[in-house]
C-alpha positions as CSV (number, residue, x, y, z in Angstrom):
1,M,37.6,-73.9,30.4
2,Y,37.8,-76.3,27.4
3,K,35.7,-73.9,25.2
4,Y,38.9,-71.9,24.6
5,Y,40.5,-74.9,22.8
6,G,38.1,-74.0,19.9
7,L,40.0,-70.7,19.5
8,A,43.3,-72.7,19.1
9,L,41.6,-75.1,16.6
10,F,40.2,-72.1,14.7
11,A,43.6,-70.5,14.4
12,V,45.1,-73.8,13.1
13,I,42.3,-74.3,10.6
14,I,42.5,-70.8,9.2
15,D,46.3,-70.9,9.1
16,Q,46.4,-74.3,7.3
17,W,43.6,-73.3,4.9
18,T,45.3,-70.0,3.9
19,K,48.7,-71.8,3.5
20,W,47.0,-74.5,1.3
21,L,45.5,-71.7,-0.8
22,V,48.9,-70.1,-1.3
23,V,50.6,-73.4,-2.2
24,K,47.9,-74.5,-4.6
25,N,47.3,-71.1,-6.3
26,M,50.5,-69.2,-6.3
27,E,54.0,-69.9,-7.7
28,L,56.9,-69.7,-5.3
29,G,58.0,-66.1,-5.3
30,E,54.8,-64.8,-6.9
31,R,53.4,-61.6,-5.4
32,I,49.8,-60.4,-5.6
33,S,49.5,-56.8,-4.8
34,I,46.6,-55.9,-2.5
35,W,47.5,-52.3,-1.6
36,D,50.6,-51.4,-3.5
37,P,53.3,-51.0,-2.3
38,W,52.3,-51.5,1.4
39,F,50.6,-54.9,1.4
40,G,50.5,-58.0,-0.7
41,L,50.6,-61.7,-0.8
42,L,54.0,-63.2,-1.6
43,S,54.4,-67.0,-1.8
44,H,57.5,-67.7,0.3
45,R,58.9,-70.7,2.2
46,N,60.9,-70.6,5.4
47,R,63.1,-73.5,6.5
48,G,64.1,-71.7,9.7
49,A,62.6,-69.9,12.6
50,A,61.6,-66.2,12.6
51,W,63.4,-64.3,9.9
52,G,64.9,-67.5,8.6
53,M,67.2,-68.0,11.6
54,L,68.5,-71.5,12.4
55,E,67.6,-72.8,8.9
56,G,67.7,-76.6,8.7
57,Q,67.6,-77.2,12.4
58,M,64.3,-79.3,12.3
59,W,65.3,-81.4,15.3
60,L,65.6,-78.2,17.4
61,F,62.3,-76.8,16.3
62,T,60.6,-80.1,17.1
63,I,62.0,-80.2,20.6
64,V,61.3,-76.5,21.3
65,T,57.8,-76.7,19.9
66,I,56.8,-79.8,21.9
67,A,58.2,-78.1,25.1
68,V,56.3,-74.9,24.3
69,I,53.1,-76.8,23.7
70,I,53.5,-78.7,27.0
71,A,54.2,-75.4,28.8
72,I,51.1,-73.7,27.3
73,L,48.9,-76.6,28.3
74,Y,50.4,-76.7,31.8
75,F,49.8,-73.0,32.4
76,Y,46.4,-73.1,30.8
77,H,45.2,-75.8,33.2
78,T,47.1,-74.6,36.3
79,E,47.3,-70.8,36.1
80,A,44.7,-69.5,33.7
81,K,41.4,-70.8,35.2
82,G,39.0,-67.9,35.6
83,K,41.2,-65.5,33.6
84,P,39.7,-65.2,30.2
85,L,42.4,-62.9,28.7
86,F,45.1,-65.3,29.9
87,Q,43.2,-68.3,28.5
88,I,42.6,-66.6,25.1
89,S,46.3,-65.6,24.8
90,L,47.5,-69.1,25.7
91,M,45.1,-70.7,23.1
92,L,46.2,-68.2,20.4
93,L,49.8,-69.1,21.3
94,L,48.9,-72.8,21.0
95,G,47.2,-72.4,17.7
96,G,50.1,-70.4,16.2
97,A,52.7,-72.9,17.5
98,L,50.7,-75.8,16.1
99,G,50.1,-74.1,12.8
100,N,53.8,-73.7,12.0
101,F,54.7,-77.1,13.6
102,I,52.3,-78.8,11.2
103,D,54.1,-77.1,8.3
104,R,57.5,-78.2,9.6
105,L,56.3,-81.8,10.1
106,F,54.5,-82.3,6.8
107,R,56.2,-79.8,4.4
108,G,59.7,-79.5,6.0
109,E,59.2,-75.7,5.8
110,V,56.8,-73.0,6.8
111,V,54.6,-71.3,4.2
112,D,54.6,-67.5,4.6
113,F,52.7,-65.1,2.5
114,F,51.8,-61.8,4.1
115,D,54.2,-59.1,2.7
116,V,54.1,-55.8,4.5
117,F,56.0,-52.6,3.7
118,I,56.2,-49.8,6.2
119,P,56.9,-46.6,4.2
120,I,57.3,-44.2,7.1
121,I,60.6,-46.0,8.1
122,N,61.2,-47.6,4.6
123,Y,61.1,-51.1,6.1
124,D,60.1,-54.3,4.4
125,F,58.7,-56.4,7.2
126,P,59.6,-60.1,7.2
127,I,57.0,-62.2,5.4
128,F,54.6,-64.0,7.8
129,N,51.5,-66.1,8.0
130,I,48.3,-66.5,10.2
131,A,50.2,-68.7,12.7
132,D,52.8,-66.0,13.1
133,A,50.1,-63.3,13.5
134,A,48.4,-65.5,16.2
135,L,51.7,-65.9,18.0
136,T,52.4,-62.2,18.0
137,I,48.9,-61.2,19.1
138,A,49.2,-63.9,21.9
139,V,52.5,-62.5,23.2
140,V,51.1,-58.9,23.3
141,M,48.0,-60.2,25.1
142,L,50.2,-62.1,27.6
143,F,52.1,-58.9,28.4
144,I,48.9,-57.0,28.9
145,T,47.6,-59.9,31.1
146,I,50.8,-59.8,33.2
147,I,50.6,-56.0,33.6
148,L,46.9,-56.1,34.6
149,E,47.5,-58.9,37.1
150,E,50.5,-57.1,38.7
151,K,48.3,-53.9,39.1
152,A,45.5,-56.0,40.6
153,E,48.0,-57.6,43.1
154,K,49.4,-54.2,44.0
155,K,45.9,-53.0,44.8
156,K,45.3,-56.0,47.0
157,V,48.6,-55.4,48.9
158,E,47.7,-51.7,49.4
159,K,44.4,-52.4,51.0
């Protein structure tokens, strides 16, 4: 069961390493085009939550993040045993939460750098980082896990 903690640690390490690279090698606001105009690296800082909401509410982020981490650990140790998809999603959630929490604690802001433009709908997606990606993937995986578990329970009831 504890082997999955390595996934959370890996997410935190990759997240913090990429943020360090951006901070050390790019000026704030600098953009490096990778696949113009659809994808690039843009050095950006976020003092709020997703999309810059609640900017400057560090005390709130601290309380919410600690509560989320406790909840993740609780569910991991009480509900996820023997459910690899659930375990992986919780550990990605933990890694993402910790990655951005570390930024808030030590930098007072979150380093974001992935800049994505979706041309079909002419939408400039909010700038994000590895921790954000881990959180998003984890939430999608949690939804899949819930759907699969509900289907399995339904089959048990029908038998």
